[in-house]
TORKEDO-868920 format. One record per residue: residue number from 1; z, x, y of N, C-alpha, C, O in turn. Coordinates in Angstrom, 2 decimals, always signed. Layout:
! residues N
<atom num="NUM" n_up="Z" n_east="X" n_north="Y" ca_up="Z" ca_east="X" ca_north="Y" c_up="Z" c_east="X" c_north="Y" o_up="Z" o_east="X" o_north="Y"/>
...
! end
This chain:
! residues 115
<atom num="1" n_up="-42.22" n_east="-3.25" n_north="+100.23" ca_up="-42.20" ca_east="-3.04" ca_north="+98.82" c_up="-40.96" c_east="-3.67" c_north="+98.21" o_up="-40.22" o_east="-3.08" o_north="+97.42"/>
<atom num="2" n_up="-40.81" n_east="-4.75" n_north="+98.58" ca_up="-39.66" ca_east="-5.47" ca_north="+98.04" c_up="-40.04" c_east="-6.10" c_north="+96.72" o_up="-41.04" o_east="-6.81" o_north="+96.60"/>
<atom num="3" n_up="-39.24" n_east="-5.82" n_north="+95.77" ca_up="-39.47" ca_east="-6.37" ca_north="+94.42" c_up="-38.54" c_east="-7.55" c_north="+94.26" o_up="-37.34" o_east="-7.46" o_north="+94.53"/>
<atom num="4" n_up="-39.09" n_east="-8.60" n_north="+93.84" ca_up="-38.25" ca_east="-9.78" ca_north="+93.68" c_up="-37.37" c_east="-9.65" c_north="+92.43" o_up="-37.72" o_east="-8.96" o_north="+91.47"/>
<atom num="5" n_up="-36.25" n_east="-10.30" n_north="+92.49" ca_up="-35.31" ca_east="-10.23" ca_north="+91.36" c_up="-35.91" c_east="-10.83" c_north="+90.10" o_up="-35.60" o_east="-10.38" o_north="+89.00"/>
<atom num="6" n_up="-36.72" n_east="-11.80" n_north="+90.23" ca_up="-37.28" ca_east="-12.45" ca_north="+89.04" c_up="-38.23" c_east="-11.50" c_north="+88.33" o_up="-38.35" o_east="-11.55" o_north="+87.11"/>
<atom num="7" n_up="-38.91" n_east="-10.65" n_north="+89.06" ca_up="-39.82" ca_east="-9.72" ca_north="+88.42" c_up="-39.06" c_east="-8.58" c_north="+87.77" o_up="-39.49" o_east="-8.10" o_north="+86.72"/>
<atom num="8" n_up="-37.95" n_east="-8.12" n_north="+88.35" ca_up="-37.20" ca_east="-7.01" ca_north="+87.80" c_up="-36.48" c_east="-7.41" c_north="+86.51" o_up="-36.31" o_east="-6.58" o_north="+85.62"/>
<atom num="9" n_up="-36.07" n_east="-8.64" n_north="+86.39" ca_up="-35.34" ca_east="-9.08" ca_north="+85.21" c_up="-36.26" c_east="-9.48" c_north="+84.07" o_up="-35.81" o_east="-9.71" o_north="+82.95"/>
<atom num="10" n_up="-37.52" n_east="-9.55" n_north="+84.36" ca_up="-38.43" ca_east="-9.96" ca_north="+83.31" c_up="-38.83" c_east="-8.77" c_north="+82.47" o_up="-39.92" o_east="-8.21" o_north="+82.64"/>
<atom num="11" n_up="-37.96" n_east="-8.38" n_north="+81.59" ca_up="-38.28" ca_east="-7.32" ca_north="+80.66" c_up="-38.72" c_east="-7.98" c_north="+79.37" o_up="-38.30" o_east="-9.10" o_north="+79.07"/>
<atom num="12" n_up="-39.56" n_east="-7.31" n_north="+78.63" ca_up="-40.01" ca_east="-7.96" ca_north="+77.39" c_up="-38.81" c_east="-8.16" c_north="+76.45" o_up="-37.98" o_east="-7.26" o_north="+76.30"/>
<atom num="13" n_up="-38.72" n_east="-9.31" n_north="+75.83" ca_up="-37.57" ca_east="-9.57" ca_north="+74.94" c_up="-37.60" c_east="-8.61" c_north="+73.76" o_up="-38.64" o_east="-8.30" o_north="+73.19"/>
<atom num="14" n_up="-36.38" n_east="-8.14" n_north="+73.41" ca_up="-36.27" ca_east="-7.21" ca_north="+72.29" c_up="-36.44" c_east="-7.98" c_north="+70.99" o_up="-35.99" o_east="-9.11" o_north="+70.84"/>
<atom num="15" n_up="-37.08" n_east="-7.35" n_north="+70.08" ca_up="-37.29" ca_east="-7.99" ca_north="+68.78" c_up="-35.99" c_east="-7.90" c_north="+67.98" o_up="-35.52" o_east="-6.80" o_north="+67.68"/>
<atom num="16" n_up="-35.43" n_east="-9.02" n_north="+67.65" ca_up="-34.21" ca_east="-9.02" ca_north="+66.86" c_up="-34.58" c_east="-9.04" c_north="+65.39" o_up="-35.45" o_east="-9.80" o_north="+64.98"/>
<atom num="17" n_up="-33.92" n_east="-8.22" n_north="+64.60" ca_up="-34.26" ca_east="-8.22" ca_north="+63.19" c_up="-33.87" c_east="-9.55" c_north="+62.56" o_up="-32.86" o_east="-10.16" o_north="+62.92"/>
<atom num="18" n_up="-34.66" n_east="-9.98" n_north="+61.63" ca_up="-34.39" ca_east="-11.25" ca_north="+60.96" c_up="-33.10" c_east="-11.11" c_north="+60.15" o_up="-32.94" o_east="-10.17" o_north="+59.38"/>
<atom num="19" n_up="-32.19" n_east="-12.05" n_north="+60.34" ca_up="-30.91" ca_east="-11.97" ca_north="+59.64" c_up="-31.09" c_east="-12.35" c_north="+58.18" o_up="-31.70" o_east="-13.36" o_north="+57.83"/>
<atom num="20" n_up="-30.52" n_east="-11.50" n_north="+57.33" ca_up="-30.57" ca_east="-11.81" ca_north="+55.91" c_up="-29.38" c_east="-12.70" c_north="+55.59" o_up="-28.30" o_east="-12.55" o_north="+56.16"/>
<atom num="21" n_up="-29.58" n_east="-13.60" n_north="+54.69" ca_up="-28.48" ca_east="-14.48" ca_north="+54.32" c_up="-27.51" c_east="-13.69" c_north="+53.45" o_up="-27.83" o_east="-13.31" o_north="+52.32"/>
<atom num="22" n_up="-26.35" n_east="-13.46" n_north="+53.99" ca_up="-25.33" ca_east="-12.71" ca_north="+53.27" c_up="-24.47" c_east="-13.64" c_north="+52.43" o_up="-24.74" o_east="-14.84" o_north="+52.31"/>
<atom num="23" n_up="-23.45" n_east="-13.08" n_north="+51.85" ca_up="-22.57" ca_east="-13.91" ca_north="+51.05" c_up="-21.85" c_east="-14.94" c_north="+51.92" o_up="-21.69" o_east="-14.76" o_north="+53.12"/>
<atom num="24" n_up="-21.43" n_east="-16.00" n_north="+51.28" ca_up="-20.75" ca_east="-17.07" ca_north="+51.99" c_up="-19.37" c_east="-16.60" c_north="+52.44" o_up="-19.03" o_east="-15.42" o_north="+52.32"/>
<atom num="25" n_up="-18.61" n_east="-17.50" n_north="+52.94" ca_up="-17.29" ca_east="-17.18" ca_north="+53.46" c_up="-16.43" c_east="-16.54" c_north="+52.38" o_up="-16.50" o_east="-16.92" o_north="+51.20"/>
<atom num="26" n_up="-15.61" n_east="-15.59" n_north="+52.78" ca_up="-14.71" ca_east="-14.85" ca_north="+51.90" c_up="-15.46" c_east="-14.03" c_north="+50.85" o_up="-14.88" o_east="-13.66" o_north="+49.83"/>
<atom num="27" n_up="-16.69" n_east="-13.75" n_north="+51.09" ca_up="-17.43" ca_east="-12.90" ca_north="+50.17" c_up="-17.81" c_east="-13.57" c_north="+48.87" o_up="-18.13" o_east="-12.90" o_north="+47.89"/>
<atom num="28" n_up="-17.77" n_east="-14.88" n_north="+48.84" ca_up="-18.11" ca_east="-15.58" ca_north="+47.60" c_up="-19.52" c_east="-16.12" c_north="+47.69" o_up="-19.91" o_east="-16.69" o_north="+48.71"/>
<atom num="29" n_up="-20.28" n_east="-15.93" n_north="+46.65" ca_up="-21.61" ca_east="-16.52" ca_north="+46.58" c_up="-21.49" c_east="-17.94" c_north="+46.08" o_up="-20.56" o_east="-18.29" o_north="+45.35"/>
<atom num="30" n_up="-22.45" n_east="-18.75" n_north="+46.48" ca_up="-22.42" ca_east="-20.12" ca_north="+45.99" c_up="-22.82" c_east="-20.19" c_north="+44.52" o_up="-22.41" o_east="-21.10" o_north="+43.80"/>
<atom num="31" n_up="-23.63" n_east="-19.21" n_north="+44.08" ca_up="-24.04" ca_east="-19.18" ca_north="+42.67" c_up="-23.04" c_east="-18.33" c_north="+41.89" o_up="-22.68" o_east="-17.24" o_north="+42.34"/>
<atom num="32" n_up="-22.60" n_east="-18.78" n_north="+40.73" ca_up="-21.66" ca_east="-17.97" ca_north="+39.95" c_up="-22.32" c_east="-16.71" c_north="+39.43" o_up="-23.51" o_east="-16.70" o_north="+39.11"/>
<atom num="33" n_up="-21.55" n_east="-15.64" n_north="+39.37" ca_up="-22.12" ca_east="-14.36" ca_north="+38.94" c_up="-22.26" c_east="-14.29" c_north="+37.42" o_up="-23.09" o_east="-13.53" o_north="+36.91"/>
<atom num="34" n_up="-21.47" n_east="-15.07" n_north="+36.70" ca_up="-21.59" ca_east="-15.08" ca_north="+35.24" c_up="-22.06" c_east="-16.44" c_north="+34.79" o_up="-21.76" o_east="-17.44" o_north="+35.44"/>
<atom num="35" n_up="-22.78" n_east="-16.50" n_north="+33.70" ca_up="-23.22" ca_east="-17.81" ca_north="+33.24" c_up="-22.03" c_east="-18.64" c_north="+32.77" o_up="-21.02" o_east="-18.11" o_north="+32.29"/>
<atom num="36" n_up="-22.17" n_east="-19.93" n_north="+32.91" ca_up="-21.08" ca_east="-20.82" ca_north="+32.51" c_up="-20.89" c_east="-20.75" c_north="+31.00" o_up="-21.86" o_east="-20.77" o_north="+30.24"/>
<atom num="37" n_up="-19.64" n_east="-20.65" n_north="+30.59" ca_up="-19.37" ca_east="-20.58" ca_north="+29.16" c_up="-19.23" c_east="-21.99" c_north="+28.60" o_up="-18.68" o_east="-22.88" o_north="+29.25"/>
<atom num="38" n_up="-19.73" n_east="-22.16" n_north="+27.42" ca_up="-19.66" ca_east="-23.47" ca_north="+26.78" c_up="-18.36" c_east="-23.53" c_north="+25.99" o_up="-18.01" o_east="-22.58" o_north="+25.30"/>
<atom num="39" n_up="-17.66" n_east="-24.64" n_north="+26.07" ca_up="-16.42" ca_east="-24.75" ca_north="+25.29" c_up="-16.74" c_east="-24.73" c_north="+23.79" o_up="-17.66" o_east="-25.40" o_north="+23.32"/>
<atom num="40" n_up="-15.96" n_east="-23.96" n_north="+23.08" ca_up="-16.19" ca_east="-23.87" ca_north="+21.65" c_up="-15.54" c_east="-25.06" c_north="+20.96" o_up="-14.38" o_east="-25.37" o_north="+21.23"/>
<atom num="41" n_up="-16.25" n_east="-25.71" n_north="+20.11" ca_up="-15.67" ca_east="-26.86" ca_north="+19.43" c_up="-14.62" c_east="-26.39" c_north="+18.43" o_up="-14.84" o_east="-25.45" o_north="+17.67"/>
<atom num="42" n_up="-13.48" n_east="-27.06" n_north="+18.45" ca_up="-12.41" ca_east="-26.69" ca_north="+17.54" c_up="-12.49" c_east="-27.58" c_north="+16.30" o_up="-12.56" o_east="-28.80" o_north="+16.40"/>
<atom num="43" n_up="-12.49" n_east="-26.95" n_north="+15.17" ca_up="-12.53" ca_east="-27.71" ca_north="+13.92" c_up="-11.16" c_east="-28.29" c_north="+13.61" o_up="-10.14" o_east="-27.64" o_north="+13.82"/>
<atom num="44" n_up="-11.16" n_east="-29.49" n_north="+13.12" ca_up="-9.88" ca_east="-30.13" ca_north="+12.82" c_up="-9.26" c_east="-29.58" c_north="+11.55" o_up="-8.05" o_east="-29.71" o_north="+11.35"/>
<atom num="45" n_up="-10.04" n_east="-28.99" n_north="+10.68" ca_up="-9.53" ca_east="-28.49" ca_north="+9.41" c_up="-8.94" c_east="-27.10" c_north="+9.51" o_up="-8.42" o_east="-26.58" o_north="+8.52"/>
<atom num="46" n_up="-9.00" n_east="-26.47" n_north="+10.70" ca_up="-8.54" ca_east="-25.09" ca_north="+10.84" c_up="-7.08" c_east="-24.98" c_north="+11.25" o_up="-6.62" o_east="-23.87" o_north="+11.53"/>
<atom num="47" n_up="-6.34" n_east="-26.05" n_north="+11.30" ca_up="-4.96" ca_east="-25.99" ca_north="+11.72" c_up="-4.12" c_east="-25.28" c_north="+10.68" o_up="-4.23" o_east="-25.52" o_north="+9.47"/>
<atom num="48" n_up="-3.27" n_east="-24.39" n_north="+11.17" ca_up="-2.38" ca_east="-23.69" ca_north="+10.25" c_up="-1.10" c_east="-24.49" c_north="+10.11" o_up="-0.59" o_east="-25.01" o_north="+11.10"/>
<atom num="49" n_up="-0.58" n_east="-24.61" n_north="+8.93" ca_up="+0.65" ca_east="-25.38" ca_north="+8.77" c_up="+1.83" c_east="-24.65" c_north="+9.40" o_up="+2.04" o_east="-23.46" o_north="+9.16"/>
<atom num="50" n_up="+2.60" n_east="-25.37" n_north="+10.21" ca_up="+3.75" ca_east="-24.77" ca_north="+10.88" c_up="+4.96" c_east="-24.88" c_north="+9.97" o_up="+5.20" o_east="-25.91" o_north="+9.34"/>
<atom num="51" n_up="+5.71" n_east="-23.80" n_north="+9.92" ca_up="+6.92" ca_east="-23.83" ca_north="+9.11" c_up="+7.99" c_east="-24.57" c_north="+9.90" o_up="+8.12" o_east="-24.35" o_north="+11.11"/>
<atom num="52" n_up="+8.75" n_east="-25.41" n_north="+9.25" ca_up="+9.78" ca_east="-26.14" ca_north="+9.99" c_up="+10.88" c_east="-25.20" c_north="+10.45" o_up="+11.20" o_east="-24.21" o_north="+9.79"/>
<atom num="53" n_up="+11.45" n_east="-25.51" n_north="+11.59" ca_up="+12.51" ca_east="-24.68" ca_north="+12.15" c_up="+13.74" c_east="-24.76" c_north="+11.26" o_up="+14.12" o_east="-25.84" o_north="+10.81"/>
<atom num="54" n_up="+14.35" n_east="-23.62" n_north="+11.01" ca_up="+15.54" ca_east="-23.62" ca_north="+10.18" c_up="+16.69" c_east="-24.19" c_north="+10.98" o_up="+16.89" o_east="-23.82" o_north="+12.14"/>
<atom num="55" n_up="+17.45" n_east="-25.09" n_north="+10.39" ca_up="+18.55" ca_east="-25.70" ca_north="+11.14" c_up="+19.66" c_east="-24.69" c_north="+11.41" o_up="+19.94" o_east="-23.83" o_north="+10.59"/>
<atom num="56" n_up="+20.27" n_east="-24.82" n_north="+12.58" ca_up="+21.36" ca_east="-23.93" ca_north="+12.95" c_up="+22.59" c_east="-24.31" c_north="+12.14" o_up="+22.98" o_east="-25.48" o_north="+12.09"/>
<atom num="57" n_up="+23.19" n_east="-23.33" n_north="+11.51" ca_up="+24.38" ca_east="-23.56" ca_north="+10.72" c_up="+25.59" c_east="-23.36" c_north="+11.62" o_up="+25.75" o_east="-22.31" o_north="+12.24"/>
<atom num="58" n_up="+26.44" n_east="-24.38" n_north="+11.67" ca_up="+27.66" ca_east="-24.26" ca_north="+12.47" c_up="+28.63" c_east="-23.33" c_north="+11.75" o_up="+28.96" o_east="-23.56" o_north="+10.58"/>
<atom num="59" n_up="+29.07" n_east="-22.30" n_north="+12.44" ca_up="+29.99" ca_east="-21.35" ca_north="+11.84" c_up="+31.41" c_east="-21.92" c_north="+11.85" o_up="+31.78" o_east="-22.69" o_north="+12.74"/>
<atom num="60" n_up="+32.18" n_east="-21.53" n_north="+10.88" ca_up="+33.57" ca_east="-21.97" ca_north="+10.84" c_up="+34.38" c_east="-21.12" c_north="+11.81" o_up="+33.91" o_east="-20.10" o_north="+12.31"/>
<atom num="61" n_up="+35.59" n_east="-21.56" n_north="+12.07" ca_up="+36.46" ca_east="-20.87" ca_north="+13.02" c_up="+36.72" c_east="-19.41" c_north="+12.61" o_up="+36.62" o_east="-18.53" o_north="+13.46"/>
<atom num="62" n_up="+37.05" n_east="-19.13" n_north="+11.33" ca_up="+37.25" ca_east="-17.72" ca_north="+10.95" c_up="+35.98" c_east="-16.87" c_north="+11.10" o_up="+36.06" o_east="-15.69" o_north="+11.44"/>
<atom num="63" n_up="+34.81" n_east="-17.47" n_north="+10.85" ca_up="+33.56" ca_east="-16.71" ca_north="+10.98" c_up="+33.30" c_east="-16.35" c_north="+12.44" o_up="+32.87" o_east="-15.24" o_north="+12.75"/>
<atom num="64" n_up="+33.57" n_east="-17.30" n_north="+13.34" ca_up="+33.38" ca_east="-17.04" ca_north="+14.77" c_up="+34.34" c_east="-15.95" c_north="+15.23" o_up="+33.96" o_east="-15.05" o_north="+15.98"/>
<atom num="65" n_up="+35.58" n_east="-16.02" n_north="+14.77" ca_up="+36.57" ca_east="-15.00" ca_north="+15.13" c_up="+36.13" c_east="-13.63" c_north="+14.63" o_up="+36.28" o_east="-12.63" o_north="+15.33"/>
<atom num="66" n_up="+35.59" n_east="-13.60" n_north="+13.41" ca_up="+35.13" ca_east="-12.32" ca_north="+12.85" c_up="+33.98" c_east="-11.75" c_north="+13.68" o_up="+33.94" o_east="-10.54" o_north="+13.94"/>
<atom num="67" n_up="+33.04" n_east="-12.61" n_north="+14.10" ca_up="+31.92" ca_east="-12.14" ca_north="+14.91" c_up="+32.42" c_east="-11.60" c_north="+16.25" o_up="+31.92" o_east="-10.59" o_north="+16.75"/>
<atom num="68" n_up="+33.40" n_east="-12.30" n_north="+16.84" ca_up="+33.94" ca_east="-11.84" ca_north="+18.12" c_up="+34.67" c_east="-10.51" c_north="+17.96" o_up="+34.58" o_east="-9.64" o_north="+18.83"/>
<atom num="69" n_up="+35.39" n_east="-10.34" n_north="+16.87" ca_up="+36.10" ca_east="-9.08" ca_north="+16.64" c_up="+35.11" c_east="-7.93" c_north="+16.46" o_up="+35.35" o_east="-6.82" o_north="+16.94"/>
<atom num="70" n_up="+34.00" n_east="-8.20" n_north="+15.78" ca_up="+32.96" ca_east="-7.16" ca_north="+15.63" c_up="+32.42" c_east="-6.76" c_north="+16.99" o_up="+32.22" o_east="-5.57" o_north="+17.25"/>
<atom num="71" n_up="+32.18" n_east="-7.74" n_north="+17.86" ca_up="+31.64" ca_east="-7.41" ca_north="+19.18" c_up="+32.67" c_east="-6.65" c_north="+20.02" o_up="+32.30" o_east="-5.79" o_north="+20.82"/>
<atom num="72" n_up="+33.97" n_east="-6.96" n_north="+19.84" ca_up="+35.01" ca_east="-6.24" ca_north="+20.56" c_up="+35.05" c_east="-4.79" c_north="+20.09" o_up="+35.22" o_east="-3.87" o_north="+20.89"/>
<atom num="73" n_up="+34.89" n_east="-4.58" n_north="+18.77" ca_up="+34.89" ca_east="-3.22" ca_north="+18.23" c_up="+33.69" c_east="-2.42" c_north="+18.75" o_up="+33.77" o_east="-1.20" o_north="+18.90"/>
<atom num="74" n_up="+32.58" n_east="-3.12" n_north="+19.04" ca_up="+31.40" ca_east="-2.44" ca_north="+19.56" c_up="+31.55" c_east="-2.10" c_north="+21.04" o_up="+30.75" o_east="-1.34" o_north="+21.59"/>
<atom num="75" n_up="+32.56" n_east="-2.67" n_north="+21.69" ca_up="+32.79" ca_east="-2.34" ca_north="+23.09" c_up="+32.54" c_east="-3.49" c_north="+24.05" o_up="+32.65" o_east="-3.31" o_north="+25.26"/>
<atom num="76" n_up="+32.22" n_east="-4.67" n_north="+23.53" ca_up="+32.00" ca_east="-5.82" ca_north="+24.39" c_up="+33.35" c_east="-6.47" c_north="+24.68" o_up="+34.12" o_east="-6.74" o_north="+23.77"/>
<atom num="77" n_up="+33.63" n_east="-6.70" n_north="+25.96" ca_up="+34.90" ca_east="-7.33" ca_north="+26.30" c_up="+34.72" c_east="-8.84" c_north="+26.35" o_up="+33.71" o_east="-9.35" o_north="+26.82"/>
<atom num="78" n_up="+35.72" n_east="-9.54" n_north="+25.87" ca_up="+35.70" ca_east="-11.00" ca_north="+25.91" c_up="+36.14" c_east="-11.45" c_north="+27.29" o_up="+36.99" o_east="-10.81" o_north="+27.91"/>
<atom num="79" n_up="+35.58" n_east="-12.56" n_north="+27.78" ca_up="+35.98" ca_east="-13.06" ca_north="+29.10" c_up="+37.47" c_east="-13.39" c_north="+29.13" o_up="+38.03" o_east="-13.88" o_north="+28.15"/>
<atom num="80" n_up="+38.11" n_east="-13.11" n_north="+30.27" ca_up="+39.56" ca_east="-13.31" ca_north="+30.39" c_up="+39.91" c_east="-14.63" c_north="+31.05" o_up="+41.03" o_east="-15.10" o_north="+30.89"/>
<atom num="81" n_up="+39.01" n_east="-15.23" n_north="+31.78" ca_up="+39.25" ca_east="-16.53" ca_north="+32.40" c_up="+38.78" c_east="-17.62" c_north="+31.45" o_up="+37.75" o_east="-17.49" o_north="+30.79"/>
<atom num="82" n_up="+39.55" n_east="-18.71" n_north="+31.38" ca_up="+39.24" ca_east="-19.76" ca_north="+30.42" c_up="+37.87" c_east="-20.39" c_north="+30.64" o_up="+37.15" o_east="-20.57" o_north="+29.66"/>
<atom num="83" n_up="+37.46" n_east="-20.75" n_north="+31.87" ca_up="+36.13" ca_east="-21.35" ca_north="+32.02" c_up="+35.00" c_east="-20.41" c_north="+31.58" o_up="+34.02" o_east="-20.84" o_north="+30.98"/>
<atom num="84" n_up="+35.16" n_east="-19.13" n_north="+31.90" ca_up="+34.13" ca_east="-18.17" ca_north="+31.50" c_up="+34.12" c_east="-17.97" c_north="+30.00" o_up="+33.06" o_east="-17.80" o_north="+29.39"/>
<atom num="85" n_up="+35.30" n_east="-17.99" n_north="+29.39" ca_up="+35.39" ca_east="-17.85" ca_north="+27.93" c_up="+34.74" c_east="-19.06" c_north="+27.25" o_up="+34.03" o_east="-18.91" o_north="+26.26"/>
<atom num="86" n_up="+35.00" n_east="-20.25" n_north="+27.79" ca_up="+34.38" ca_east="-21.46" ca_north="+27.21" c_up="+32.86" c_east="-21.38" c_north="+27.29" o_up="+32.17" o_east="-21.73" o_north="+26.34"/>
<atom num="87" n_up="+32.35" n_east="-20.93" n_north="+28.42" ca_up="+30.90" ca_east="-20.77" ca_north="+28.57" c_up="+30.37" c_east="-19.73" c_north="+27.60" o_up="+29.30" o_east="-19.92" o_north="+27.01"/>
<atom num="88" n_up="+31.09" n_east="-18.64" n_north="+27.43" ca_up="+30.70" ca_east="-17.58" ca_north="+26.50" c_up="+30.62" c_east="-18.12" c_north="+25.07" o_up="+29.67" o_east="-17.81" o_north="+24.34"/>
<atom num="89" n_up="+31.60" n_east="-18.91" n_north="+24.68" ca_up="+31.63" ca_east="-19.44" ca_north="+23.32" c_up="+30.53" c_east="-20.48" c_north="+23.13" o_up="+29.86" o_east="-20.50" o_north="+22.10"/>
<atom num="90" n_up="+30.35" n_east="-21.35" n_north="+24.13" ca_up="+29.34" ca_east="-22.40" ca_north="+24.02" c_up="+27.94" c_east="-21.83" c_north="+23.86" o_up="+27.17" o_east="-22.25" o_north="+22.99"/>
<atom num="91" n_up="+27.62" n_east="-20.86" n_north="+24.69" ca_up="+26.24" ca_east="-20.36" ca_north="+24.72" c_up="+26.03" c_east="-19.13" c_north="+23.85" o_up="+24.92" o_east="-18.91" o_north="+23.36"/>
<atom num="92" n_up="+27.05" n_east="-18.34" n_north="+23.65" ca_up="+26.89" ca_east="-17.13" ca_north="+22.85" c_up="+27.02" c_east="-17.40" c_north="+21.36" o_up="+26.39" o_east="-16.72" o_north="+20.54"/>
<atom num="93" n_up="+27.84" n_east="-18.38" n_north="+21.01" ca_up="+28.07" ca_east="-18.66" ca_north="+19.59" c_up="+27.71" c_east="-20.09" c_north="+19.21" o_up="+28.00" o_east="-20.54" o_north="+18.11"/>
<atom num="94" n_up="+27.06" n_east="-20.82" n_north="+20.12" ca_up="+26.57" ca_east="-22.17" ca_north="+19.90" c_up="+27.64" c_east="-23.10" c_north="+19.37" o_up="+27.43" o_east="-23.81" o_north="+18.38"/>
<atom num="95" n_up="+28.79" n_east="-23.10" n_north="+20.02" ca_up="+29.89" ca_east="-23.99" ca_north="+19.65" c_up="+29.96" c_east="-25.08" c_north="+20.70" o_up="+30.02" o_east="-24.79" o_north="+21.90"/>
<atom num="96" n_up="+29.96" n_east="-26.34" n_north="+20.26" ca_up="+30.02" ca_east="-27.44" ca_north="+21.23" c_up="+31.29" c_east="-28.28" c_north="+21.07" o_up="+31.57" o_east="-29.14" o_north="+21.90"/>
<atom num="97" n_up="+32.05" n_east="-28.04" n_north="+20.01" ca_up="+33.25" ca_east="-28.82" ca_north="+19.75" c_up="+34.39" c_east="-28.34" c_north="+20.65" o_up="+34.77" o_east="-27.17" o_north="+20.57"/>
<atom num="98" n_up="+34.95" n_east="-29.21" n_north="+21.51" ca_up="+36.02" ca_east="-28.76" ca_north="+22.41" c_up="+37.29" c_east="-28.34" c_north="+21.68" o_up="+38.03" o_east="-27.50" o_north="+22.17"/>
<atom num="99" n_up="+37.54" n_east="-28.92" n_north="+20.51" ca_up="+38.74" ca_east="-28.53" ca_north="+19.75" c_up="+38.62" c_east="-27.09" c_north="+19.26" o_up="+39.58" o_east="-26.32" o_north="+19.31"/>
<atom num="100" n_up="+37.43" n_east="-26.75" n_north="+18.79" ca_up="+37.20" ca_east="-25.38" ca_north="+18.31" c_up="+37.30" c_east="-24.40" c_north="+19.48" o_up="+37.87" o_east="-23.32" o_north="+19.34"/>
<atom num="101" n_up="+36.75" n_east="-24.79" n_north="+20.62" ca_up="+36.80" ca_east="-23.91" ca_north="+21.80" c_up="+38.25" c_east="-23.70" c_north="+22.23" o_up="+38.65" o_east="-22.59" o_north="+22.58"/>
<atom num="102" n_up="+39.05" n_east="-24.78" n_north="+22.21" ca_up="+40.45" ca_east="-24.66" ca_north="+22.59" c_up="+41.20" c_east="-23.74" c_north="+21.61" o_up="+42.03" o_east="-22.94" o_north="+22.02"/>
<atom num="103" n_up="+40.89" n_east="-23.87" n_north="+20.32" ca_up="+41.53" ca_east="-23.02" ca_north="+19.31" c_up="+41.14" c_east="-21.55" c_north="+19.51" o_up="+41.97" o_east="-20.65" o_north="+19.39"/>
<atom num="104" n_up="+39.87" n_east="-21.32" n_north="+19.82" ca_up="+39.42" ca_east="-19.95" ca_north="+20.08" c_up="+40.07" c_east="-19.39" c_north="+21.34" o_up="+40.35" o_east="-18.20" o_north="+21.40"/>
<atom num="105" n_up="+40.30" n_east="-20.23" n_north="+22.35" ca_up="+40.96" ca_east="-19.75" ca_north="+23.56" c_up="+42.40" c_east="-19.33" c_north="+23.26" o_up="+42.88" o_east="-18.32" o_north="+23.77"/>
<atom num="106" n_up="+43.08" n_east="-20.11" n_north="+22.43" ca_up="+44.45" ca_east="-19.73" ca_north="+22.04" c_up="+44.42" c_east="-18.40" c_north="+21.29" o_up="+45.28" o_east="-17.54" o_north="+21.50"/>
<atom num="107" n_up="+43.44" n_east="-18.25" n_north="+20.42" ca_up="+43.30" ca_east="-16.99" ca_north="+19.67" c_up="+43.03" c_east="-15.84" c_north="+20.63" o_up="+43.55" o_east="-14.74" o_north="+20.45"/>
<atom num="108" n_up="+42.20" n_east="-16.10" n_north="+21.63" ca_up="+41.88" ca_east="-15.06" ca_north="+22.63" c_up="+43.13" c_east="-14.66" c_north="+23.41" o_up="+43.30" o_east="-13.48" o_north="+23.74"/>
<atom num="109" n_up="+43.99" n_east="-15.62" n_north="+23.72" ca_up="+45.22" ca_east="-15.32" ca_north="+24.43" c_up="+46.13" c_east="-14.42" c_north="+23.58" o_up="+46.79" o_east="-13.53" o_north="+24.10"/>
<atom num="110" n_up="+46.16" n_east="-14.67" n_north="+22.27" ca_up="+47.00" ca_east="-13.84" ca_north="+21.40" c_up="+46.42" c_east="-12.41" c_north="+21.31" o_up="+47.18" o_east="-11.45" o_north="+21.17"/>
<atom num="111" n_up="+45.11" n_east="-12.28" n_north="+21.38" ca_up="+44.49" ca_east="-10.93" ca_north="+21.37" c_up="+44.90" c_east="-10.16" c_north="+22.61" o_up="+45.14" o_east="-8.96" o_north="+22.55"/>
<atom num="112" n_up="+44.98" n_east="-10.84" n_north="+23.72" ca_up="+45.34" ca_east="-10.19" ca_north="+24.98" c_up="+46.73" c_east="-9.57" c_north="+24.89" o_up="+46.98" o_east="-8.48" o_north="+25.41"/>
<atom num="113" n_up="+47.65" n_east="-10.30" n_north="+24.23" ca_up="+49.03" ca_east="-9.81" ca_north="+24.10" c_up="+49.11" c_east="-8.58" c_north="+23.22" o_up="+49.92" o_east="-7.68" o_north="+23.47"/>
<atom num="114" n_up="+48.27" n_east="-8.52" n_north="+22.17" ca_up="+48.31" ca_east="-7.40" ca_north="+21.24" c_up="+47.84" c_east="-6.11" c_north="+21.90" o_up="+48.34" o_east="-5.04" o_north="+21.57"/>
<atom num="115" n_up="+46.90" n_east="-6.20" n_north="+22.83" ca_up="+46.37" ca_east="-5.00" ca_north="+23.46" c_up="+47.34" c_east="-4.52" c_north="+24.42" o_up="+47.11" o_east="-3.50" o_north="+25.08"/>
! end
């Protein structure tokens, strides 16, 4: 009663369920989920007139000193190193003239002595 190996392994093949086509890689479908939007035509007559930028008014030396004194009274300390003070004046008060910056530095030095 020897059963051959070929007969023992011949089991009826299992029915595999038909694979459904799932979403593509990374869960993205090839078809977009929302309909494509059409670009809206822009009318040329709908432009709003832009107001011109107001020009920056260069402040005079006494005005800059007054603004700095107000900030000192509010509790803001002025930079004590000359390079940092120059940067503060250039960017904080929009001063680009080196003569004005030098004059303000001298003024700042005199403030230091008074305190």
